[in-house]
Each structure stands twice: as C-alpha cells, then as structure tokens.
MIKE-340967 format. One record per residue (C-alpha): x, z, y; residue number from 1; residue in one letter. Coordinates in Angstrom, 2 decimals, always signed. Layout:
! MIKE-340967
X,Z,Y,NUM,A .
...
! end
This chain:
! MIKE-340967
+261.25,+323.15,+95.57,1,M .
+259.58,+320.04,+97.15,2,T .
+257.21,+318.18,+94.86,3,D .
+258.25,+314.50,+94.68,4,I .
+255.19,+312.06,+94.41,5,P .
+254.61,+310.41,+91.27,6,V .
+255.02,+307.03,+92.64,7,Q .
+258.53,+308.01,+93.81,8,D .
+259.63,+309.51,+90.34,9,R .
+258.74,+306.34,+88.46,10,Y .
+260.32,+304.17,+91.18,11,R .
+263.41,+306.45,+90.89,12,N .
+263.26,+306.29,+87.03,13,R .
+262.89,+302.37,+87.16,14,L .
+265.82,+302.08,+89.66,15,L .
+267.91,+304.30,+87.26,16,T .
+267.09,+301.94,+84.39,17,I .
+267.68,+299.00,+86.38,18,I .
+271.28,+300.16,+87.67,19,A .
+272.07,+301.03,+84.22,20,A .
+271.29,+297.60,+82.87,21,I .
+273.18,+296.15,+85.67,22,M .
+276.27,+298.26,+84.95,23,I .
+276.12,+297.40,+81.19,24,I .
+275.87,+293.57,+82.19,25,A .
+278.76,+293.98,+84.66,26,A .
+281.07,+295.70,+82.10,27,L .
+280.22,+293.03,+79.40,28,R .
+280.87,+290.18,+81.99,29,T .
+284.16,+291.87,+82.84,30,G .
+285.37,+292.75,+79.42,31,L .
+288.31,+290.54,+79.50,32,A .
+289.60,+292.29,+82.64,33,V .
+288.32,+295.99,+81.77,34,T .
+289.50,+296.19,+78.16,35,M .
+293.15,+295.78,+78.91,36,P .
+292.98,+297.94,+81.82,37,I .
+291.22,+300.55,+79.90,38,A .
+293.85,+300.02,+76.94,39,F .
+296.78,+300.55,+79.31,40,A .
+295.24,+303.68,+80.70,41,A .
+294.67,+305.34,+77.41,42,I .
+298.14,+304.41,+76.29,43,T .
+299.85,+305.94,+79.41,44,V .
+297.74,+309.19,+79.00,45,A .
+298.90,+309.40,+75.30,46,A .
+302.46,+308.57,+75.96,47,L .
+302.94,+310.87,+79.08,48,W .
+303.03,+314.20,+77.43,49,P .
+305.56,+312.95,+74.98,50,L .
+307.72,+311.61,+77.79,51,K .
+307.61,+314.97,+79.53,52,R .
+308.42,+316.96,+76.58,53,W .
+311.16,+314.48,+75.73,54,L .
+312.60,+314.66,+79.28,55,A .
+312.72,+318.40,+79.15,56,G .
+314.91,+318.26,+75.91,57,A .
+317.20,+315.27,+76.62,58,M .
+318.60,+312.94,+79.25,59,P .
+315.71,+310.99,+81.14,60,S .
+317.17,+307.64,+80.11,61,W .
+316.75,+308.57,+76.35,62,L .
+313.43,+310.28,+76.90,63,A .
+312.25,+306.80,+78.27,64,Y .
+314.01,+304.82,+75.35,65,T .
+312.21,+307.04,+72.69,66,L .
+309.07,+306.82,+74.65,67,T .
+309.26,+302.88,+74.77,68,M .
+309.99,+302.93,+71.06,69,L .
+307.00,+305.03,+70.26,70,A .
+304.99,+302.44,+72.26,71,L .
+306.37,+299.57,+70.20,72,V .
+305.72,+301.36,+67.11,73,I .
+302.21,+302.03,+68.01,74,I .
+301.44,+298.57,+69.19,75,L .
+303.23,+297.13,+66.30,76,G .
+301.04,+298.93,+63.82,77,V .
+297.90,+298.40,+65.82,78,R .
+298.68,+294.84,+66.47,79,G .
+299.04,+294.14,+62.64,80,R .
+295.46,+295.16,+62.21,81,G .
+294.22,+292.80,+65.10,82,L .
+295.92,+289.76,+63.39,83,S .
+294.09,+286.68,+63.59,84,V .
+295.55,+285.37,+60.20,85,D .
+293.17,+288.03,+58.32,86,R .
+290.86,+286.06,+56.06,87,P .
+287.73,+288.12,+57.87,88,S .
+288.58,+286.23,+60.94,89,H .
+289.09,+282.64,+59.33,90,R .
+285.47,+282.17,+58.82,91,F .
+284.20,+283.68,+61.97,92,A .
+286.52,+281.04,+63.95,93,M .
+285.96,+278.05,+61.80,94,A .
+283.94,+275.33,+63.63,95,G .
+280.73,+273.44,+62.40,96,P .
! end
C-alpha cells in the first residue's frame, strides 16, 4: 500500500466536502424538477409488482385497469393530506 502525503489527504477530504456541498445545493435548487421525477419513479417501482402479479391472474387490460385504480386511490389518499386548505397552511401562506 502506498502512503499518500498528508497534503494530498487533506486536499482530497476538502474536495469531498466541497463536492458534497455542491451536490446538496444542486438538489435543493432543482427540487421542483427532481421531486416529481423521484415520486414517479417510486410510484412505478411500488406498483410494478402488483401489475405483474395481476397480469398473471387475469387479462392484461383488467390488470392495467386495477393497477391504475390502485394508483388513483393512493394519490387520492396522499393528495388529501397535501391539501392547501388545511389550517396549518393558511398561516404559512398568509402575507404580511
């Protein structure tokens, strides 16, 4: 194993910290774009096994229909919790 000089180790650690800060800043800046994409990917990953299992037990069109119904139910339940009409949001959105 080769010994890395102390200066190189410090430089590598600082570059790692700087890179982490830059990645976090980029993710925070692109939150409006990255969050819907992440939500869609997680939703597809969660519903894919259900669709495959249903497709093995029934016709494909019915499996797609039931999978979409499950998606609507999940989004409906989740969307109700994200409603802007909740009292806690009224104070946060109120202007001066």
